[in-house]
N, C-alpha and C positions, 0 to 999 in steps of 0.2 A: 091651179087652182093655188092658190101660198095656203102653206101650214104650217102651225103654231111655230113661231121661234124656236130653236130648237140648239142652240145653240152652244159650244164651248164648255163641258161644264169648267174646263179646268178655266177658263172665265172666270176670274176674281178684283181686277181691278170698277174704279170706280168710276165713269166719265165724268164725273162732276169734281172729282180729285183732279182728272187729268187738262189743262189747258194754256190755251196758246199766247205770248203775248201780245199779239190783236184785237186778241177776245173778250179782254180785262174789257172796257165799258162796257159789253154784254153779259155777262158773268158779273159787272157791277150790277147790272141794272135786275139780272134774276136773284139775285139776292136778298137789294131792295124789295124788293118783292116777294119775294119768301117771308123776309122779320117780317116786313106791315100784312101781312094772310093769320101768319103767327101771334102778332098783335093783337087782331079783330078777332081773335076764336079766342084766347085767352081776358081779356079787358073785355066785353063781349064790344065793339065798339067800332058802326058799322061806318065804313071804313072800303067800298067799291068804289068809290069815284075817284078817288084815290091811286087804289089798286089798277080799273080799269087805264086810267092816263098811266098812270109806266108803262100797263102792259101793250100801248099804243105807239109809245113808247119806243119800248121794247125791238116792237116788226122792226121799225123804220130805223132802227140803230144796225140789225141784222140784218140790214137789207143795205145798209151803209158800207158795213163791214163789208159781208162777203159775196157781196157783186164789184167787188174794189178791189180785192187781194191780190197779192205779183205772186213771179209764179210761186217764190223762193218760199210761202204762205203755204198755198195747192198744196204742192211737196212737201209740207209740215202734215197738215191732216189725212192724205195717201197715206204716211205714215203713221196715222193713229190706230195709238193699244189696239181699241177700240172698235177699230173699224171689220166689217162679215170676211173672211178668207173664205177661198172657194167650199171649204163640209158647208159653211153655213148657208149657206144660196144655193148648195145642193138639198140640205133637208129643208129646207126652208121652198125650193119653186120644182121640184123631183118628186121620182118616186120611185119604188124600187131600185134604190141605186142596188149595186154590186158591184162590189170596187174587187181590181183590178188584182197582184201584184209582180215584179216582178220583167225584168228584161232576156231573161231565155239564155245571159250569159255568162251573167257576173253575177250578180241581184240585186236584190229593190232598193229603189229609194223613196224614202216616204217623203223627200220634202216637193215631190209629185202625185198625186193624187189622180187616181185613172180607172172607168168602170165603166158598166151600163146605163144606165138611167128610162127611165120615161117622163114628158111632161108632156102635159094634159095628153095625154093620152100616145103621142109618137114614142118612140126610139129613137138613143139618141144617143151616142157614145159621150163622154164629158170626162175630160184632163185639165188641169190645174197647175197650179203651185200654192202649195199651199205648209202658210209661219203657223209658230206657236203662239201661245194667247203664256206661260206662264215659261217660268228658265227652264224648266227638263223639256221642253217639248220647244221649245225654241233650242235647243240643243240636237233633239232629236227630227228633227230636219233641216236643222242648218239652218233656220230665218227663209225659207221657201229657199235657197240656192241648191240645185242640183246639180250632183251628179252626171258623167259621162249616162254610167246608168239610169238615170234619169230621165235622159232623152232620148233612152235607150224603148225605155216601158215605155215610153206616148209615142213612138213611130212604130211602136210593134200590134198596139192600139188600136195606132190612131190605122192600120192594114187588116187587120182586123176588122169595124164600120166595116171599108173600103169592100171586104167578101160576102159581109149581109148589107151592103146597101140604104149603112146610119148613117145619120149627120153625126157631123163632130163640132163639139162646142169644149170649146180650151178658155181658161182664164189664167190669167194672165195675171200678176204678182209678186213678185223676187225682185231683189238688189242687182241682181247678178247671175251665171252660174258660180254655183262654188269654188274656187282660187287656190285650193289642198294643189300640195305634189303628190297625192297616189289617184285627186282627180287628172292630173295634163299627163301623167305615166297612161293614162287606161283612157286616151288617146280626148279631151274634153273638144276641142276644137273641134276634132273631125264626126264627130256626134253633127253637134252643133250643123255646124254644116251638111254634114248626109242627113239628117232630118229638111233640111231646107228644099234640099233638092226633093228630100220622096213627099213631105207636102206640095211640092210646089206641080208634083204630078195626078193628086188621088185624086179614084173620078171621082166622092162624097164630096157634096155640100160639107166646105167650115165657115163656121164665125167663131173670129177670135174675140177678145172682150179683156180690154186693162180694167179690174177694180181698184186696182192701189199702182201699186210699185211696177213699169215697166223697163225694165232696166237691160238694158246694152244686147249680147247675141244671147244672155240668159231667157230673157224673153220671147223675144223675134226666135229661139228654136223648139215653139208650138206656138212662134204666131203665126208662119205664111195663112188668110185665112180668105177666101174669097171675098170676103168682108168681116172688115178689119175696127169694134168700135167701142171706146172708152168712157168710162166712167167722168160726171161731172171736174169732177177732184181730183181722179189721178194722172200718171206722168206718162209718157212713157218717148228712152232718150236714150242716144249711142252712149250717152257716159250717165254715169249722179256726177248731181251738180260740185258734190268733193273729191270726184275725180278730177276733173275738166278744172277743178283752181287750182290742184295741185300742181296737173300739168304744166294750166300756163301760167300759175301765180307766185307758183309753190308756194303756195298759201292755203290748206282748205280751210280758210275758214274764212274764204274770200266768193260763200258755193252761193249768198247769194246774185253777185255779178255772176255767176257764170250759169244761176237756175233764167236767167235774164235774155241772156244769150242763143241758149241752145235750142227755144224757141221748145218747149214742151212740151206745154199744157193743153189739152182739150179742143183750144178752138187756137194756137200758133194751127198741130195737127191737120187738124176738118180744112185750116187755108191752103195747106200741102199737099192736100191728099192721101196722109201719109195712114189719116180712120177716114172712116167713111161716117162716121153721127157719132153723135155725144149724148151720153143716159144719164138723164137730171139726174139729182140726187137731193137727198132733203137738204132743206137751207143750211149751209155749217158742217155738212157731209156725211155721207153714207150711214155713220155711228148717232147719227141724234135719233135715228128714226131706223132699223133698220126692216122691220116688218113694208114700213112706203117704199123704202130703199129695192125690196126685193122685187119689192110688185110690181118698180120701174123695169126693172131687168128682166123676167116675164114674160111683159109686155113686150120688150125690145128684139127674145129671141122668140116669139110667135112670130112677130113678124119677120124675122128674117129666114125666118126656116119656110115660112108661105111666099117668099120668092123666089124661089127655088123649087115649088112645082113646079110638073111639067116640063122643068130641063132636064136634056140628056144629058149623058156623059161627059160625054167631047164639049158638053155648052160651058156644063161646070166646070172642067181644066182649063177651057181657050179663057172663062172666065178669071178667075184666079189670075192666069196669067196675065189680061192681059194688064187687070188691074196694075200687077204689079213696075209691068211694063211704063207707064204711064210715072213714074216713080222718081223725078228729076228734073221731065223733059219741061224744058223752056223756047221762047217762043224770041229770032234777035230780029229789032225790026233793022 
């Protein structure tokens, strides 16, 4: 059951103040409608027909804009600062969340949150990247970019879920693993590689969901799932468009060209078999109607959990193995 929105109290940014260039036609129409409504009330003039006409035009314009987004525009939506994060979804669609901390080797990593929760009466283990809302929290969580201890915490908790035969849900939302010197010294690449191996052998279902940014190994470190889903305006890529552009053209400003070439949108990834399904978002992105997005995500998770009912541990491992073995397979004529 969907709970009342409990989004982070630190979120103070108004979505009305945040818009993209491609959204200008939509925001201009919304402004006109707002002005007409205020004028109608202030002057006591019935302008319902004019308002209705503009509202119909607004619906048409939204469909035209958001159904024809370029990959780069979709990335901008995926990075919207008001987009719901892992803890938002946990608070809205899950109950009895008990966060677990630490990797038992070095430290706690706030860039990854993890713990036990209940969804529709089912016990699950949930793990996800967590970005921040304000400057202080973003710094604290390193914009959702984990250190090695974050990935080691994640796999520790996944192994705990396996011990008690609890399904695992992961929420992917990171630009990538943290690129700091300390992270490299503590074995960033090894920690991600170890997670890939360990996750591939888990005997419980793993459902991985890209809810925003799915950047490189930072995303894949918790992304080896039996099923991999992606939200409609999210993206999943081996490298960021800016990084790709800097390598290919020595110019990060050509990120939009790189985004076109990387095939990182949900539709492209579905065709390639990288993801298994796309979870629809409200028109314009999850930040425009967080409660509806939570309902859509809740429905998708329950559907996936149901699909594993009655499967043996061996069947669960084999289904995950088969899924990833199919990636990159081509038929030559």
